[in-house]
N, C-alpha and C positions, 0 to 999 in steps of 0.2 A: 645370627645377624640377618640372614635372609628372611626369617620369620618376622623379625622386628620391622624390616623395611617394607614387607608386604602389608603388615598391619598399619604402618604409617600411611601407606597409599590408600588403604581402605578408610582410615580415619579422615584423610583429606577429602576423599570422594564424598563422604557423608557431610562434612562441613560445607562443601561447595553446593549443597542443595539449598542454601540460603534460608535456613531456618534455625531457630535456637534449639540446641541439644543440651539436655542435662547430662552430668557425668554418668549417672546411672543408666540412662538410655544408651549412651555411647558404649559403656562397659558391656551392656547386654548384647548390643549389636556385634561387638568385636569379641565377645566371650572372654573378657579379661576383667580385672578389678578396676575400681574407680581410681585407685592409686596409679595403676599402669596408664590409665587414660591421662591423668595429670602429667605423668612423665612424657608421654608421647606428645601431648600438646606443647610442652616445653621444647621438645626436639623440633617440632614444626616451626615454632617461633625462632629458634636458632637458625633455621634454614631460610628465614625471611617471610614466613607466612604470618600475617597479623591475626592471630586467634585471640578474640576478646572474650573475657570472662565477665559475666554479670554478677553483681554483688548479691549475696544472700541465697541465690538459687543454684549456685554452682553450674550455671548454664554457659554454653560456649557458642560462639558465632564467628565465622570467618569474615573479617572486615577487609577494607581496601587499604593497601599499603602504599609507600612512596615509590616502590618499584613493582613491576609486574612479575610475579612468580610464575612458575610453570603451572599449567592448568591440566586437570584430568577431564577428558572428554569421552563420552561413550561413542559408539560407531555412528549413530544417527546424527549426533551433535557435530562430529568431525566432518561428515559429509555436508551437512547444512552450512557450516562455516566456509568450507571450500567453495561451494556453489555460490554463496553470497559474495565472497571475495572475487570470484571470477566475474560476476555480474557488475560489481563495483568498479572493476578495472576498465570497463567501457561504459560506465553509467552516466548519471546526470549531475554528479557532484564534482565540480572542477577541482583539480589539484590532488586528488587521491588515487588517480589511476596507477601511478608508479609505486606508491606505498602499498596499494592493494596487491599488485603483482609480487612485490617483495615478500609480503606476508604470506601470500599463496604459495610461493616457492618454498619458504621455510616450512610451512605446514605439510606440503606434499613430501618433503624430505624425511619427515619423521612419521608419516602415516604408515601403518602396517601394510604389507603388500596387498592384502585383500581389499582394504579401503582405498588404497591408491588406484587400484584397478577400477573400482566402482566410480571414482571421481573422473578418471580419464575416459571411461566408457561413456559417462553422461556428457562430458565435454565434447567428445568426438561425435556424438549423435545429435548434438544441439546446434541449431542454426538460428542466428538472430536475423530477423527480417524487419525492415523499416528503418527510418532515419531516427537516430537517437534524439532524445529531447534536449532542449537547451540546457547547458550546464549552469550550475549555481555555485557561487563561491561558498566554501565550507563555513567561513566566518559569518556570512549572512544567515545561513541556516541555523548556526549556533545561536546567534543573537536573537533570532525569531523564536527559536525553541525555548531559550531561557526566559524571554519575556512572557511566553505562554505559561510556562511552569510557575513563574513568580507572580503572575497576574499583574503585570506592570504595563502601563500604556507604552506604546511603541510609536516613535516618530520616524518617518522615512521619506525619501524622495522617490516618487513613482513615475515610471515612464509608461504611458498607455500605448495601445496598439498603433495609434495614429502618430506616435512620436511626441505628443504633448507631455509635459512634465508637471507634476504638482506635488505639494507637500502634504502628507497625510498624517493624521493623529488617530490611532486606533486602539481598541481594546482587543488584543489578540486572543483568539479562541483555540485554534488548532493549526498545525502545519500538516498538510496532506500531500501525499505522493499519489498523483492521479494521472494515468495514461502517459507515463514517462515525463511528467513535469511536476514541479513542486508548487503548491499553492498555500497562501496564508488566508484563512477564513477569520474575519474579524468584524467587530462593530466599529463603523466609521463614526468617530465622535462628531465631526463637523457636519456630516450629512445625516446623522441620526438614523442610520440604517445599516443592515448587514451588507458586507461586500466581500468579494474574493479577489486576491491579488496574485499575479504570477511572481514567484519568488525571484526569478532571474531578472525581473524589472525593478527590484527593490534595492535601494541604497540606504541602509539604516543610518540613523543619526544617534549620537550619544549626548547626554545620558538618557536612559529611559525615563518615562514619566511616573506619576504616582500610581499606587496600587488601586485596583478596582474590584468590585464584586461581579463575578461572572454572570452573564445573562444567559437566558435559555435560548438555545440555537433553534432557528426555524426548522420545520419539518421533523423535529424530534431528534435528529442526529446529524452530525456534520457531513457524513458521507452522502446522505440523501440530499441535503441542501446543496452541496457542491455539484452533485450529479445533475440536479435540476438547473443550476446556474449555467453549467457548461453545455448541457444537451438540449435545453429547451428555452429557458428564459432569455438567453443572450442572443437569440436568433430573431430575425424580423418576422418570420412566419412560424406560428406555434399551433399545436393541436393536441387534443386529448381524444383517444379512442378507447372503446371498451373491447378488450380482447376476450373472446369466448373460450378462455382456458385459465386454469388456476395460475396464480402468480408464480408458484414454484416451477410449474412446467413452462411458463412463458419466458422466464428470466434467461434461460439458455439461448433464446433467439434474439436477445437484445445485448449487443456488445457495449463495453464501457464507452461512455460519451455519446451513444446514440440516443438514449432516452432513459426514463425512469419508470419502473414498474411499481404499481401500487395495488396491493390486494384489495378486492371488493368483497368477495365471498369465496366459497369453495369451488365455484364454477367459473369465475371470471376475475379480471383485473383491469386496472386502468394503465394505459401507456401514454406518458407525456413526452412529446417530441418537439423538436424545433429544427428549422433548416433555413437556408437563404432563398429558396424558391419553393412554390407549391409543388412543383414536379418532384423535387427532392424529397418532400414530405411523403408523397405517394409512394416513391420507391422505398423509403425507410419503413413505412407502415406495412406495405405488402411483402417486404422481404422477410417478415416474421413467419410467413406461411401459416397464419392463424386467422380464422374468421373474426371479423371485427365490426363494430358499429361506431360511426363517427359521432362524437358527442359535442365537440366544440372545435372551432377553427375558422380561418378566413373563408369568404365566399370563393376565392380563387382555388382553394383546396377542393371544394365540392366539384368545381368545373374540371379540375385536373383529374379527379377520380373518375368522372364520367367519361372524359376523353380517353383515359387509360382503358376503361371497360369497353368502350366502343372500338378502340384499336385492337384489343384482344378478340372481340367478337368478329371483326372483319378478317382477322388472321385465320379464323376457323371456317369461314364461309365455304371455301373450296377444299376443305380437308375432310377425308383423305383425298389425294389427287386421283383422277380417273385412271383406270387400269391400263388404258392405251397410251398414257403419257410416255414420252421417251425415257428409256432406262437411265440415261445420264441424269435427267431431271429428278427421277425418283431417288437416285443415289445421293443427290445433293440434299 
């Protein structure tokens, strides 16, 4: 009996890899006959696992059932789920905090001691810094995600940063989680252009509209497009500089939302940035600690860069201080 139970667990673990298995393949993996595999599949079905058999090829696949049966997780999967649930308990989707904590409690109760200790160690050493992003209703995220998947036009009321409201009709492309906020990237039908929308400012309307043929996203991928929208194009002052370092090495100096790095060659890359003042642009560009050449930007940026250079030069004119300066001054 113990041998049969262990074999059932091994069979279930194989089926949960989400691929089609022939009876012969499963029999070889489990070192049994195909007849034994058929019997074990029937036992799993009796326990509530929806194991589907394809016609003609004697293939098996684990499908989705009406109820959630027990899952088999390896060590890394269990830790990943626990960390994800902990993050969701104080995350940016409204209404799931309590359910996430309940699920996490249930998971930790059944984790082996070695895994429970790993999860607790990680949780105890982790500190969350910063203000959480604005929460979004789960129904709103689901409506947007379904419209993206079905390629159906989406109509919604949108509240801008200024508080003004408008009705939008869009062809949704992707739902993106960026810097602790959710964004919808879509083609705005009325404005005939691509737009990004904060999901927490969206109030969806039903029903959805007709289906559409997906358009090619600008910049080649949605991540680059949204990064450009949020870090450069939406600011009154924008600039592009040539960083004298490869893109792979420069990317670590550019935090999410600061700017977009674009490879040029094996020695350099472009950095596109935006800010609300020229002085802020100077700070962002120089904070990379990489030699650069200004390629484009407002005249005010050139003035601000010269002012910063002169300020630094003046700071060094009397450095190092004379040896006869008071000790207290030297210590400062």
